[in-house]
C-alpha positions as CSV (number, residue, x, y, z in Angstrom):
1,M,-15.1,9.2,1.0
2,R,-11.3,9.6,0.1
3,F,-8.7,10.9,2.6
4,A,-5.6,12.2,1.7
5,R,-3.0,14.6,3.0
6,H,-1.2,17.3,0.8
7,G,1.7,19.4,0.6
8,A,5.2,19.5,1.3
9,P,7.1,16.7,3.1
10,G,6.8,17.2,6.7
11,Q,4.0,20.2,6.0
12,E,1.2,18.1,4.8
13,R,-2.3,19.3,5.4
14,P,-5.5,16.5,6.1
15,I,-8.0,16.9,3.3
16,V,-11.2,14.7,2.3
17,S,-13.2,14.3,-0.8
18,G,-17.3,12.9,-0.6
19,A,-19.7,12.3,-3.1
20,D,-19.2,15.8,-4.9
21,G,-15.6,14.7,-5.9
22,L,-14.3,17.8,-4.7
23,W,-11.2,18.0,-2.0
24,R,-11.7,19.6,1.2
25,D,-9.7,20.6,3.8
26,L,-9.8,18.6,7.1
27,T,-7.8,20.8,9.4
28,P,-11.0,22.4,11.1
29,V,-11.9,19.0,12.2
30,A,-8.4,17.7,13.1
31,P,-4.8,18.6,12.7
32,D,-4.1,15.8,10.8
33,L,-5.5,12.3,9.8
34,G,-5.9,9.4,11.9
35,P,-7.6,6.0,11.6
36,D,-10.5,7.5,13.8
37,L,-11.2,10.1,10.9
38,L,-11.4,7.4,8.6
39,L,-14.4,5.8,10.3
40,R,-16.7,8.9,10.2
41,T,-19.3,9.6,7.6
42,E,-20.1,12.8,5.3
43,A,-22.6,13.6,7.8
44,E,-20.5,13.5,11.0
45,L,-17.7,15.4,9.4
46,D,-20.4,18.2,7.7
47,L,-18.4,17.7,4.9
48,L,-20.3,20.5,2.9
49,R,-19.4,23.1,5.7
50,L,-15.8,22.4,5.3
51,P,-13.6,24.8,3.1
52,V,-12.8,23.5,-0.8
53,V,-9.3,23.0,-1.5
54,E,-8.5,24.9,-4.8
55,Q,-5.2,23.3,-5.8
56,V,-4.4,20.1,-4.5
57,E,-0.1,20.0,-4.1
58,R,2.0,17.2,-3.4
59,F,0.0,14.1,-2.1
60,G,1.9,12.9,0.9
61,P,1.5,9.3,2.6
62,P,-2.3,9.4,3.8
63,L,-1.4,8.3,7.3
64,P,1.2,10.5,9.3
65,R,1.2,7.6,11.9
66,I,1.0,4.1,10.8
67,G,1.8,1.6,13.4
68,K,3.2,-1.6,11.9
69,I,3.3,-2.6,8.5
70,V,2.5,-6.5,8.0
71,C,3.4,-7.4,4.5
72,I,2.2,-11.0,2.9
73,G,4.6,-12.7,0.7
74,L,3.8,-15.2,-2.7
75,N,0.1,-14.1,-2.0
76,Y,-0.7,-14.5,-6.0
77,S,-0.7,-17.8,-7.5
78,D,0.9,-16.7,-10.9
79,H,3.3,-14.6,-8.8
80,A,4.7,-17.6,-6.9
81,R,4.7,-20.0,-10.1
82,E,6.7,-16.6,-11.6
83,T,9.4,-17.3,-9.2
84,G,9.7,-21.0,-8.9
85,A,8.0,-21.2,-5.2
86,T,5.2,-23.5,-4.1
87,P,2.0,-21.8,-3.1
88,P,2.1,-21.3,0.4
89,E,-0.5,-23.4,2.4
90,E,-0.6,-20.5,5.2
91,P,0.3,-17.0,4.6
92,I,3.9,-15.7,4.3
93,V,4.5,-12.8,6.9
94,F,7.3,-10.2,7.0
95,F,7.3,-6.5,8.4
96,K,8.2,-3.3,7.0
97,A,9.2,-0.5,8.9
98,P,6.9,2.8,9.0
99,D,9.6,4.9,8.2
100,T,10.0,3.1,4.6
101,V,6.7,5.1,3.5
102,V,7.1,7.9,1.4
103,G,4.5,9.8,-0.8
104,P,2.9,8.2,-4.1
105,E,5.2,10.4,-6.3
106,D,7.9,10.8,-4.0
107,E,11.5,9.8,-5.5
108,V,12.5,5.9,-4.8
109,L,16.0,5.7,-3.8
110,I,18.1,2.5,-5.0
111,P,20.4,1.5,-2.1
112,R,23.7,1.7,-2.2
113,D,25.5,-1.8,-3.8
114,S,22.0,-2.6,-5.0
115,V,22.0,-4.7,-8.3
116,K,18.7,-6.2,-8.2
117,T,15.6,-3.1,-7.2
118,D,12.6,-4.6,-7.8
119,W,8.9,-3.3,-8.1
120,E,5.5,-4.7,-6.5
121,V,2.1,-3.3,-6.9
122,E,-0.2,-4.0,-3.7
123,L,-3.5,-3.7,-2.2
124,A,-3.0,-2.1,1.1
125,V,-5.5,-2.6,3.7
126,V,-5.7,0.0,6.8
127,I,-7.0,-1.2,9.7
128,G,-9.9,1.0,11.2
129,T,-10.7,-0.8,14.8
130,E,-8.7,-3.6,17.0
131,A,-8.8,-7.1,15.6
132,R,-7.9,-9.6,18.3
133,Y,-8.3,-13.0,18.0
134,L,-11.2,-13.1,15.5
135,D,-13.4,-15.8,15.3
136,S,-13.5,-16.4,11.5
137,P,-12.8,-14.5,8.5
138,A,-16.4,-13.7,8.7
139,D,-15.9,-11.5,11.1
140,A,-12.6,-9.6,9.7
141,L,-13.5,-6.8,7.1
142,A,-15.8,-4.8,9.9
143,H,-12.2,-4.2,11.1
144,V,-10.9,-2.5,8.0
145,A,-11.2,1.5,7.7
146,G,-10.2,1.6,4.1
147,Y,-7.9,0.6,1.2
148,A,-5.2,1.9,-0.6
149,I,-1.9,1.4,-2.8
150,S,1.2,0.4,-2.0
151,N,4.4,0.0,-4.0
152,D,6.4,-2.9,-2.1
153,V,9.7,-1.9,-3.6
154,S,12.4,-4.8,-3.0
155,E,16.2,-5.5,-3.4
156,R,16.0,-9.3,-4.5
157,E,19.9,-9.7,-3.7
158,F,19.6,-8.6,-0.2
159,Q,16.3,-10.1,0.4
160,L,17.1,-13.4,-1.1
161,E,20.8,-13.9,-1.5
162,R,22.5,-12.5,1.7
163,G,21.1,-14.6,4.3
164,G,18.7,-14.2,7.5
165,Q,15.5,-12.7,6.8
166,W,13.4,-10.9,3.7
167,D,13.8,-7.6,6.1
168,K,17.0,-6.6,4.4
169,G,15.4,-6.1,1.4
170,K,12.4,-4.9,2.2
171,N,13.5,-2.0,4.5
172,C,15.7,0.2,2.8
173,E,14.6,3.9,2.7
174,T,11.6,4.9,0.5
175,F,10.8,1.5,-0.2
176,N,7.1,1.9,0.5
177,P,5.3,4.9,-1.6
178,F,1.6,4.8,-0.1
179,G,-1.3,6.4,-1.5
180,P,-2.3,8.7,-2.7
181,W,-5.3,8.5,-1.2
182,I,-7.6,5.9,1.7
183,R,-10.8,5.1,0.0
184,T,-13.2,4.0,2.9
185,A,-13.9,0.6,3.2
186,D,-18.1,1.3,2.2
187,E,-16.8,2.5,-1.1
188,V,-15.0,-1.1,-1.7
189,P,-17.7,-3.6,-1.3
190,D,-15.5,-6.6,-2.5
191,P,-11.9,-6.0,-2.3
192,Q,-11.6,-9.3,-4.4
193,R,-12.3,-7.8,-7.4
194,L,-10.0,-4.7,-8.1
195,G,-7.6,-4.6,-11.0
196,L,-3.9,-3.9,-10.4
197,R,-1.4,-2.5,-13.0
198,L,2.0,-1.4,-13.0
199,W,4.3,-0.1,-15.6
200,V,8.2,0.7,-15.9
201,N,9.1,3.2,-18.6
202,G,5.6,3.3,-20.0
203,E,6.0,-0.7,-20.7
204,L,3.3,-2.7,-18.7
205,R,4.5,-5.1,-16.1
206,Q,1.9,-6.4,-14.2
207,D,-1.8,-6.7,-14.7
208,G,-3.6,-8.3,-12.2
209,S,-6.5,-9.0,-10.1
210,T,-7.1,-9.2,-6.5
211,A,-9.4,-12.1,-7.4
212,D,-6.3,-14.0,-7.9
213,M,-5.0,-13.7,-4.3
214,I,-4.2,-17.3,-2.6
215,F,-5.5,-15.8,0.6
216,G,-8.2,-12.7,0.7
217,V,-8.1,-9.7,2.2
218,A,-10.8,-11.2,4.9
219,H,-8.5,-14.4,5.7
220,L,-5.8,-12.1,6.2
221,V,-7.4,-9.9,8.7
222,W,-8.4,-13.0,10.5
223,Y,-5.6,-15.1,10.2
224,L,-3.3,-12.1,11.3
225,S,-5.5,-11.1,14.4
226,R,-4.5,-15.2,15.7
227,F,-1.1,-14.1,16.1
228,M,-0.7,-10.3,16.7
229,V,-3.0,-7.7,17.6
230,L,-4.2,-5.5,14.5
231,R,-4.5,-1.7,16.2
232,P,-6.3,1.1,14.3
233,G,-3.8,2.7,11.7
234,D,-1.8,-0.7,11.3
235,V,-1.3,-1.4,7.2
236,I,-1.2,-4.7,5.5
237,N,0.4,-5.0,2.2
238,T,-1.3,-7.8,0.7
239,G,0.9,-9.4,-2.1
240,T,1.8,-8.7,-5.6
241,P,0.6,-10.3,-8.9
242,A,3.3,-11.6,-11.4
243,G,5.4,-9.1,-13.7
244,V,8.2,-8.6,-11.2
245,A,11.3,-8.5,-12.3
246,L,12.3,-11.3,-10.3
247,G,10.0,-13.8,-12.2
248,S,11.7,-12.8,-15.8
249,P,13.9,-15.4,-17.1
250,D,16.1,-12.4,-18.3
251,P,15.5,-10.2,-15.5
252,V,15.9,-6.1,-16.2
253,F,15.9,-4.8,-12.4
254,L,15.5,-0.9,-11.6
255,R,18.0,1.7,-12.5
256,A,18.3,5.3,-12.0
257,G,16.0,7.5,-14.1
258,D,13.6,4.7,-14.2
259,R,10.0,5.6,-14.1
260,V,7.5,3.4,-12.5
261,E,3.7,4.0,-12.4
262,L,1.0,1.9,-10.8
263,E,-2.4,1.9,-10.3
264,I,-5.4,0.1,-8.7
265,D,-8.9,0.5,-9.6
266,G,-10.6,2.9,-7.6
267,L,-7.5,3.5,-5.8
268,G,-5.8,6.1,-7.9
269,R,-2.4,5.9,-9.2
270,Q,1.3,6.0,-8.4
271,R,4.4,7.5,-10.2
272,Q,7.9,7.4,-8.8
273,T,11.2,8.4,-10.4
274,L,14.1,6.1,-9.2
275,R,17.7,7.6,-8.3
276,D,20.6,6.2,-6.6
277,A,21.3,6.8,-2.5
278,H,24.2,8.6,-1.6
């Protein structure tokens, strides 16, 4: 199934799409979408009895309340290579605040004083059940509720040239477009076989595959569970393939009016226009 939320910002309503491909109103089941709903089957939701949504409005973020966003840096060997970094021996971990999340077609704001705002298409993993001190990666995928798209927007000067941690370049407002929907894990049998693509102003900049991750989804969930409790509704941004502006020998970063489009196989498509923050 696919789970989403649509409507004006702050007024989104939960919707679901099953085998027939139609979007249906979830409000007879729950007032909003939560990780518990992602674990229910079509039969449990009695999907065919839910009213059909004839016109889907703006897609909002598919989860209204994200616990934490755990991000993985340099997780594709080609991305590490293009940035001149040594591929990590263990996952590089940083965080994004949940309030960076916006809808998949909402505007992205270029921060004040920014000269290096960059793009990153990423597979997002949504946790469905608590993962704590997992014994091995073989136990990990059972704790995943579903998958979505994240654009891990980054300000590279803030991130890399201003001292301290990466968080300064990762947590600017609107820096995590998320969605348009969450596809349940049962419909993504192998998260390491998904194509990822991103265009800037119609030019293809990223064209990769999750097969090229240094640390796969199962490894990441297991690994993170050794350091923190992953709870239902947490999200893991799993890293980006090559093709970011930072990796170019003559980088051109994002400016107001630019348009970014990104997609992952089976997980839909995002489109954002950039504007300056005031």
